[in-house]
Short mmCIF file of the C-alpha atoms (twelve columns), coordinates in Angstrom:
data_MODEL
# 
_entry.id   MODEL 
# 
loop_
_atom_site.group_PDB 
_atom_site.id 
_atom_site.type_symbol 
_atom_site.label_atom_id 
_atom_site.label_alt_id 
_atom_site.label_comp_id 
_atom_site.label_asym_id 
_atom_site.label_seq_id 
_atom_site.Cartn_x 
_atom_site.Cartn_y 
_atom_site.Cartn_z 
_atom_site.pdbx_PDB_model_num 
ATOM 1   C CA . UNK A 1   6.887   -100.571 5.967   1 
ATOM 2   C CA . UNK A 2   7.361   -99.501  2.134   1 
ATOM 3   C CA . UNK A 3   9.434   -96.132  1.703   1 
ATOM 4   C CA . UNK A 4   7.093   -93.610  -0.476  1 
ATOM 5   C CA . UNK A 5   9.285   -91.601  -2.354  1 
ATOM 6   C CA . UNK A 6   7.410   -88.149  -2.954  1 
ATOM 7   C CA . UNK A 7   8.969   -85.341  -6.090  1 
ATOM 8   C CA . UNK A 8   8.737   -82.067  -4.928  1 
ATOM 9   C CA . UNK A 9   8.914   -78.765  -7.141  1 
ATOM 10  C CA . UNK A 10  12.717  -77.656  -6.890  1 
ATOM 11  C CA . UNK A 11  12.475  -74.665  -4.391  1 
ATOM 12  C CA . UNK A 12  9.299   -76.615  -2.269  1 
ATOM 13  C CA . UNK A 13  9.200   -76.792  1.164   1 
ATOM 14  C CA . UNK A 14  6.620   -78.871  1.368   1 
ATOM 15  C CA . UNK A 15  4.305   -76.995  3.150   1 
ATOM 16  C CA . UNK A 16  0.811   -76.344  2.318   1 
ATOM 17  C CA . UNK A 17  0.181   -73.097  -0.210  1 
ATOM 18  C CA . UNK A 18  -1.941  -71.989  2.115   1 
ATOM 19  C CA . UNK A 19  -0.085  -72.676  5.364   1 
ATOM 20  C CA . UNK A 20  1.199   -69.148  6.066   1 
ATOM 21  C CA . UNK A 21  -2.048  -67.169  5.209   1 
ATOM 22  C CA . UNK A 22  -3.433  -69.919  7.476   1 
ATOM 23  C CA . UNK A 23  -0.840  -69.242  10.436  1 
ATOM 24  C CA . UNK A 24  -1.001  -65.371  9.918   1 
ATOM 25  C CA . UNK A 25  -5.351  -65.927  10.713  1 
ATOM 26  C CA . UNK A 26  -5.155  -68.446  13.301  1 
ATOM 27  C CA . UNK A 27  -8.159  -68.779  15.692  1 
ATOM 28  C CA . UNK A 28  -7.491  -67.454  19.121  1 
ATOM 29  C CA . UNK A 29  -9.319  -69.450  22.689  1 
ATOM 30  C CA . UNK A 30  -12.311 -67.768  22.279  1 
ATOM 31  C CA . UNK A 31  -12.994 -68.876  18.882  1 
ATOM 32  C CA . UNK A 32  -12.244 -65.764  17.044  1 
ATOM 33  C CA . UNK A 33  -9.874  -64.572  14.473  1 
ATOM 34  C CA . UNK A 34  -6.495  -63.194  15.885  1 
ATOM 35  C CA . UNK A 35  -4.879  -59.901  13.945  1 
ATOM 36  C CA . UNK A 36  -1.764  -60.624  13.243  1 
ATOM 37  C CA . UNK A 37  0.539   -57.586  14.627  1 
ATOM 38  C CA . UNK A 38  1.499   -56.251  11.360  1 
ATOM 39  C CA . UNK A 39  -1.415  -55.999  10.361  1 
ATOM 40  C CA . UNK A 40  -1.931  -54.067  13.838  1 
ATOM 41  C CA . UNK A 41  0.679   -51.574  12.556  1 
ATOM 42  C CA . UNK A 42  -1.004  -50.689  9.227   1 
ATOM 43  C CA . UNK A 43  -4.296  -50.200  11.034  1 
ATOM 44  C CA . UNK A 44  -3.017  -47.437  13.645  1 
ATOM 45  C CA . UNK A 45  -1.336  -46.483  10.769  1 
ATOM 46  C CA . UNK A 46  -3.829  -45.252  8.925   1 
ATOM 47  C CA . UNK A 47  -6.341  -44.167  12.224  1 
ATOM 48  C CA . UNK A 48  -2.881  -41.621  12.786  1 
ATOM 49  C CA . UNK A 49  -3.320  -40.271  9.058   1 
ATOM 50  C CA . UNK A 50  -6.864  -39.515  9.726   1 
ATOM 51  C CA . UNK A 51  -6.571  -37.959  12.852  1 
ATOM 52  C CA . UNK A 52  -4.060  -35.998  11.290  1 
ATOM 53  C CA . UNK A 53  -5.689  -35.173  8.093   1 
ATOM 54  C CA . UNK A 54  -8.899  -34.416  9.837   1 
ATOM 55  C CA . UNK A 55  -6.946  -32.047  12.075  1 
ATOM 56  C CA . UNK A 56  -4.754  -30.450  9.036   1 
ATOM 57  C CA . UNK A 57  -8.745  -29.340  7.462   1 
ATOM 58  C CA . UNK A 58  -9.254  -28.261  10.748  1 
ATOM 59  C CA . UNK A 59  -6.418  -26.051  11.331  1 
ATOM 60  C CA . UNK A 60  -7.522  -24.298  7.008   1 
ATOM 61  C CA . UNK A 61  -10.297 -23.465  8.256   1 
ATOM 62  C CA . UNK A 62  -8.991  -21.656  11.254  1 
ATOM 63  C CA . UNK A 63  -6.707  -19.165  9.082   1 
ATOM 64  C CA . UNK A 64  -9.860  -18.274  7.176   1 
ATOM 65  C CA . UNK A 65  -9.776  -15.470  9.934   1 
ATOM 66  C CA . UNK A 66  -6.258  -13.413  10.421  1 
ATOM 67  C CA . UNK A 67  -5.205  -10.527  12.735  1 
ATOM 68  C CA . UNK A 68  -3.830  -7.116   11.125  1 
ATOM 69  C CA . UNK A 69  -2.284  -5.127   13.354  1 
ATOM 70  C CA . UNK A 70  -1.117  -1.496   12.205  1 
ATOM 71  C CA . UNK A 71  1.826   1.083    13.486  1 
ATOM 72  C CA . UNK A 72  1.149   3.296    15.303  1 
ATOM 73  C CA . UNK A 73  -1.955  1.964    17.156  1 
ATOM 74  C CA . UNK A 74  -4.027  4.972    16.209  1 
ATOM 75  C CA . UNK A 75  -3.827  4.337    13.043  1 
ATOM 76  C CA . UNK A 76  -7.802  3.651    11.680  1 
ATOM 77  C CA . UNK A 77  -8.217  0.433    9.495   1 
ATOM 78  C CA . UNK A 78  -10.570 0.448    6.324   1 
ATOM 79  C CA . UNK A 79  -11.985 -2.693   5.151   1 
ATOM 80  C CA . UNK A 80  -13.613 -3.103   2.219   1 
ATOM 81  C CA . UNK A 81  -14.099 0.769    2.148   1 
ATOM 82  C CA . UNK A 82  -15.939 1.177    5.772   1 
ATOM 83  C CA . UNK A 83  -13.993 2.034    8.988   1 
ATOM 84  C CA . UNK A 84  -13.994 -1.211   11.456  1 
ATOM 85  C CA . UNK A 85  -10.875 -0.263   13.975  1 
ATOM 86  C CA . UNK A 86  -8.479  1.551    15.470  1 
ATOM 87  C CA . UNK A 87  -4.784  -0.357   15.626  1 
ATOM 88  C CA . UNK A 88  -5.665  -3.867   15.048  1 
ATOM 89  C CA . UNK A 89  -8.700  -5.561   13.493  1 
ATOM 90  C CA . UNK A 90  -9.523  -9.501   12.579  1 
ATOM 91  C CA . UNK A 91  -10.327 -10.070  9.477   1 
ATOM 92  C CA . UNK A 92  -13.196 -12.901  8.547   1 
ATOM 93  C CA . UNK A 93  -13.250 -14.532  5.264   1 
ATOM 94  C CA . UNK A 94  -16.038 -15.024  3.135   1 
ATOM 95  C CA . UNK A 95  -16.247 -18.722  1.398   1 
ATOM 96  C CA . UNK A 96  -16.245 -16.746  -1.479  1 
ATOM 97  C CA . UNK A 97  -13.521 -13.645  -0.825  1 
ATOM 98  C CA . UNK A 98  -10.136 -14.414  -2.531  1 
ATOM 99  C CA . UNK A 99  -8.680  -11.276  -0.709  1 
ATOM 100 C CA . UNK A 100 -9.588  -7.872   0.936   1 
ATOM 101 C CA . UNK A 101 -8.597  -4.121   0.505   1 
ATOM 102 C CA . UNK A 102 -7.575  -2.427   3.710   1 
ATOM 103 C CA . UNK A 103 -6.497  0.860    4.245   1 
ATOM 104 C CA . UNK A 104 -4.435  2.582    7.215   1 
ATOM 105 C CA . UNK A 105 -4.945  6.155    8.177   1 
ATOM 106 C CA . UNK A 106 -3.231  8.056    10.780  1 
ATOM 107 C CA . UNK A 107 -2.518  12.073   11.367  1 
ATOM 108 C CA . UNK A 108 1.366   12.814   10.112  1 
ATOM 109 C CA . UNK A 109 2.111   9.495    8.600   1 
ATOM 110 C CA . UNK A 110 0.724   8.388    5.045   1 
ATOM 111 C CA . UNK A 111 -2.224  6.565    3.651   1 
ATOM 112 C CA . UNK A 112 -1.530  2.866    3.198   1 
ATOM 113 C CA . UNK A 113 -3.723  0.834    1.374   1 
ATOM 114 C CA . UNK A 114 -2.911  -2.814   0.652   1 
ATOM 115 C CA . UNK A 115 -4.557  -5.781   -0.760  1 
ATOM 116 C CA . UNK A 116 -4.942  -9.079   2.054   1 
ATOM 117 C CA . UNK A 117 -5.233  -12.205  0.330   1 
ATOM 118 C CA . UNK A 118 -6.844  -15.390  1.931   1 
ATOM 119 C CA . UNK A 119 -3.823  -17.631  1.575   1 
ATOM 120 C CA . UNK A 120 -1.148  -16.216  2.929   1 
ATOM 121 C CA . UNK A 121 0.371   -18.269  5.086   1 
ATOM 122 C CA . UNK A 122 0.653   -15.916  8.173   1 
ATOM 123 C CA . UNK A 123 -2.549  -15.774  10.790  1 
ATOM 124 C CA . UNK A 124 -0.981  -12.731  12.112  1 
ATOM 125 C CA . UNK A 125 0.192   -10.146  9.683   1 
ATOM 126 C CA . UNK A 126 1.797   -6.324   10.981  1 
ATOM 127 C CA . UNK A 127 1.575   -3.346   8.983   1 
ATOM 128 C CA . UNK A 128 4.080   0.020    9.474   1 
ATOM 129 C CA . UNK A 129 3.026   3.471    8.532   1 
ATOM 130 C CA . UNK A 130 5.479   5.995    7.387   1 
ATOM 131 C CA . UNK A 131 5.770   9.668    8.074   1 
ATOM 132 C CA . UNK A 132 4.481   11.874   6.198   1 
ATOM 133 C CA . UNK A 133 7.415   14.343   5.064   1 
ATOM 134 C CA . UNK A 134 6.336   15.912   2.551   1 
ATOM 135 C CA . UNK A 135 3.032   17.480   5.491   1 
ATOM 136 C CA . UNK A 136 5.922   18.299   7.948   1 
ATOM 137 C CA . UNK A 137 7.153   20.593   4.891   1 
ATOM 138 C CA . UNK A 138 4.598   22.193   3.510   1 
ATOM 139 C CA . UNK A 139 1.382   24.060   4.706   1 
ATOM 140 C CA . UNK A 140 -2.039  23.726   3.684   1 
ATOM 141 C CA . UNK A 141 -5.795  24.847   5.222   1 
ATOM 142 C CA . UNK A 142 -4.981  23.542   8.161   1 
ATOM 143 C CA . UNK A 143 -1.936  26.215   8.852   1 
ATOM 144 C CA . UNK A 144 -4.808  28.651   7.341   1 
ATOM 145 C CA . UNK A 145 -2.897  28.372   4.114   1 
ATOM 146 C CA . UNK A 146 -5.060  27.113   1.619   1 
ATOM 147 C CA . UNK A 147 -3.689  28.607   -1.447  1 
ATOM 148 C CA . UNK A 148 -2.030  25.128   -3.923  1 
ATOM 149 C CA . UNK A 149 -3.043  24.986   -6.924  1 
ATOM 150 C CA . UNK A 150 -6.026  28.136   -6.818  1 
ATOM 151 C CA . UNK A 151 -5.186  31.378   -8.135  1 
ATOM 152 C CA . UNK A 152 -4.906  33.866   -6.114  1 
ATOM 153 C CA . UNK A 153 -4.793  37.832   -6.973  1 
ATOM 154 C CA . UNK A 154 -1.903  40.911   -6.874  1 
ATOM 155 C CA . UNK A 155 -2.599  43.894   -7.190  1 
ATOM 156 C CA . UNK A 156 0.641   46.172   -7.802  1 
ATOM 157 C CA . UNK A 157 1.154   49.365   -5.979  1 
ATOM 158 C CA . UNK A 158 0.233   52.535   -7.325  1 
ATOM 159 C CA . UNK A 159 2.818   54.276   -9.629  1 
ATOM 160 C CA . UNK A 160 4.821   51.354   -10.446 1 
ATOM 161 C CA . UNK A 161 5.197   50.711   -14.178 1 
ATOM 162 C CA . UNK A 162 4.409   47.550   -16.267 1 
ATOM 163 C CA . UNK A 163 8.545   47.553   -16.944 1 
ATOM 164 C CA . UNK A 164 9.929   47.196   -13.617 1 
ATOM 165 C CA . UNK A 165 6.949   45.075   -11.894 1 
ATOM 166 C CA . UNK A 166 7.585   42.586   -15.235 1 
ATOM 167 C CA . UNK A 167 10.778  42.760   -13.945 1 
ATOM 168 C CA . UNK A 168 10.130  41.947   -10.552 1 
ATOM 169 C CA . UNK A 169 8.085   39.314   -11.243 1 
ATOM 170 C CA . UNK A 170 10.917  37.576   -13.828 1 
ATOM 171 C CA . UNK A 171 13.206  37.967   -10.628 1 
ATOM 172 C CA . UNK A 172 11.014  35.887   -8.223  1 
ATOM 173 C CA . UNK A 173 10.475  33.399   -11.048 1 
ATOM 174 C CA . UNK A 174 13.644  32.753   -11.706 1 
ATOM 175 C CA . UNK A 175 15.697  32.758   -7.973  1 
ATOM 176 C CA . UNK A 176 12.915  30.478   -6.423  1 
ATOM 177 C CA . UNK A 177 11.904  28.066   -9.571  1 
ATOM 178 C CA . UNK A 178 15.411  28.998   -11.899 1 
ATOM 179 C CA . UNK A 179 13.608  27.009   -14.977 1 
ATOM 180 C CA . UNK A 180 10.774  29.370   -16.879 1 
ATOM 181 C CA . UNK A 181 8.819   27.446   -19.589 1 
ATOM 182 C CA . UNK A 182 6.777   30.741   -20.449 1 
ATOM 183 C CA . UNK A 183 7.749   34.079   -20.396 1 
ATOM 184 C CA . UNK A 184 5.592   36.281   -22.564 1 
ATOM 185 C CA . UNK A 185 5.985   40.131   -21.819 1 
ATOM 186 C CA . UNK A 186 3.288   41.612   -23.858 1 
ATOM 187 C CA . UNK A 187 0.751   39.060   -22.766 1 
ATOM 188 C CA . UNK A 188 2.333   39.258   -19.138 1 
ATOM 189 C CA . UNK A 189 2.090   35.341   -18.450 1 
ATOM 190 C CA . UNK A 190 4.880   33.365   -16.912 1 
ATOM 191 C CA . UNK A 191 5.161   29.957   -16.093 1 
ATOM 192 C CA . UNK A 192 8.092   28.050   -14.597 1 
ATOM 193 C CA . UNK A 193 9.159   24.401   -15.625 1 
ATOM 194 C CA . UNK A 194 8.351   21.475   -12.690 1 
ATOM 195 C CA . UNK A 195 10.482  21.301   -9.749  1 
ATOM 196 C CA . UNK A 196 10.920  18.341   -8.067  1 
ATOM 197 C CA . UNK A 197 11.926  17.763   -4.249  1 
ATOM 198 C CA . UNK A 198 12.084  14.337   -3.359  1 
ATOM 199 C CA . UNK A 199 11.381  13.065   0.195   1 
ATOM 200 C CA . UNK A 200 11.988  9.007    1.782   1 
ATOM 201 C CA . UNK A 201 8.748   8.120    0.628   1 
ATOM 202 C CA . UNK A 202 7.040   10.608   -1.759  1 
ATOM 203 C CA . UNK A 203 7.613   12.918   -4.392  1 
ATOM 204 C CA . UNK A 204 6.176   16.436   -4.319  1 
ATOM 205 C CA . UNK A 205 6.317   18.649   -7.573  1 
ATOM 206 C CA . UNK A 206 6.252   22.694   -8.060  1 
ATOM 207 C CA . UNK A 207 5.696   25.641   -10.544 1 
ATOM 208 C CA . UNK A 208 4.270   28.553   -10.383 1 
ATOM 209 C CA . UNK A 209 2.256   30.479   -13.450 1 
ATOM 210 C CA . UNK A 210 1.434   34.171   -13.156 1 
ATOM 211 C CA . UNK A 211 -1.126  35.808   -15.661 1 
ATOM 212 C CA . UNK A 212 -1.983  39.710   -15.936 1 
ATOM 213 C CA . UNK A 213 -5.146  40.408   -15.686 1 
ATOM 214 C CA . UNK A 214 -7.610  43.350   -17.566 1 
ATOM 215 C CA . UNK A 215 -8.891  45.040   -14.864 1 
ATOM 216 C CA . UNK A 216 -9.797  48.185   -17.359 1 
ATOM 217 C CA . UNK A 217 -8.469  50.018   -14.085 1 
ATOM 218 C CA . UNK A 218 -5.544  52.260   -14.138 1 
ATOM 219 C CA . UNK A 219 -3.754  49.702   -12.132 1 
ATOM 220 C CA . UNK A 220 -1.318  45.977   -12.508 1 
ATOM 221 C CA . UNK A 221 -3.027  43.407   -11.159 1 
ATOM 222 C CA . UNK A 222 -2.217  39.768   -11.732 1 
ATOM 223 C CA . UNK A 223 -3.333  36.073   -10.717 1 
ATOM 224 C CA . UNK A 224 -0.746  34.181   -9.176  1 
ATOM 225 C CA . UNK A 225 -0.881  29.963   -8.910  1 
ATOM 226 C CA . UNK A 226 1.095   27.798   -7.255  1 
ATOM 227 C CA . UNK A 227 0.492   24.450   -8.470  1 
ATOM 228 C CA . UNK A 228 1.532   21.066   -5.723  1 
ATOM 229 C CA . UNK A 229 1.182   18.064   -7.312  1 
ATOM 230 C CA . UNK A 230 2.848   14.876   -5.004  1 
ATOM 231 C CA . UNK A 231 3.377   10.803   -5.834  1 
ATOM 232 C CA . UNK A 232 4.191   7.535    -4.320  1 
ATOM 233 C CA . UNK A 233 8.192   7.817    -5.010  1 
ATOM 234 C CA . UNK A 234 8.190   3.989    -6.049  1 
ATOM 235 C CA . UNK A 235 6.089   5.066    -9.169  1 
ATOM 236 C CA . UNK A 236 8.502   7.258    -10.220 1 
ATOM 237 C CA . UNK A 237 8.510   10.748   -11.953 1 
ATOM 238 C CA . UNK A 238 6.045   10.305   -14.932 1 
ATOM 239 C CA . UNK A 239 2.803   12.577   -15.760 1 
ATOM 240 C CA . UNK A 240 0.138   9.414    -14.706 1 
ATOM 241 C CA . UNK A 241 2.253   9.261    -11.043 1 
ATOM 242 C CA . UNK A 242 1.314   13.098   -9.576  1 
ATOM 243 C CA . UNK A 243 -1.864  13.982   -8.561  1 
ATOM 244 C CA . UNK A 244 -2.990  17.337   -6.830  1 
ATOM 245 C CA . UNK A 245 -1.254  18.183   -3.375  1 
ATOM 246 C CA . UNK A 246 -3.815  20.546   -1.469  1 
ATOM 247 C CA . UNK A 247 -0.273  21.866   -0.020  1 
ATOM 248 C CA . UNK A 248 2.337   24.191   -0.803  1 
ATOM 249 C CA . UNK A 249 6.149   23.242   0.450   1 
ATOM 250 C CA . UNK A 250 7.965   25.687   3.335   1 
ATOM 251 C CA . UNK A 251 10.342  26.156   0.886   1 
ATOM 252 C CA . UNK A 252 7.158   28.150   -2.104  1 
ATOM 253 C CA . UNK A 253 5.306   29.624   0.565   1 
ATOM 254 C CA . UNK A 254 7.908   32.321   0.717   1 
ATOM 255 C CA . UNK A 255 7.310   32.879   -2.662  1 
ATOM 256 C CA . UNK A 256 3.554   34.644   -1.541  1 
ATOM 257 C CA . UNK A 257 5.143   36.524   0.982   1 
ATOM 258 C CA . UNK A 258 7.974   37.744   -1.411  1 
ATOM 259 C CA . UNK A 259 4.988   38.647   -4.035  1 
ATOM 260 C CA . UNK A 260 3.263   40.611   -1.703  1 
ATOM 261 C CA . UNK A 261 6.469   42.795   0.099   1 
ATOM 262 C CA . UNK A 262 7.617   43.747   -3.612  1 
ATOM 263 C CA . UNK A 263 4.688   44.141   -5.010  1 
ATOM 264 C CA . UNK A 264 2.523   45.358   -2.848  1 
ATOM 265 C CA . UNK A 265 -1.321  42.448   -3.239  1 
ATOM 266 C CA . UNK A 266 -5.271  42.388   -1.990  1 
ATOM 267 C CA . UNK A 267 -5.299  39.149   -0.359  1 
# 
């Protein structure tokens, strides 16, 4: 038997080029091609990724619903301007809605407005209302004292001279408001500077204005106004932060009583 010398490339094993591929896809006894274990693992991984992806999409869809809770539970909830619930409410975002506007109100608490975005990662959101300290320390229509930002007349007692009345008016203004911006005796006009009163979350500013009324009768008569405005403390004390406040702080309500007892009045 003659020797046959086979010339092989360096590193060659002598195995046919497609031998490994043929081994990986060897036929089974039933004639079907058997899938190797490594490939089965890959197929399983792809299947699991698909399942989790679908589950993630479902979770994302569920996130379009969010539930809000408000403290106190008696707070009214307004959704895009409409009252919808008390204490809690489930928000259902529309396909084209990126956010909704919510407002919460409760007696004795500061009204709160918020913008709730669809992409908020939380499905349950709680909001807390803060006690309205300004209201607790003021009087208004509900207490029978609807005088804020309104002129009311003060008719002086008969026999009081203009000089005496002027001194008493100035004394009331300086005692309660300290700084007086306008003091024009000839015109009978007094206007104080603003006085700021700070609370935890609010600022109330108040001023007094008195003007002589020309009634044509033989008596002195003035019109008086206590101006009251309120602002969120976070905004600051710039004029644009303040809005009209329909209540008067209790400490300035005493000014009205002082005008009554010192000068006399018809209101």
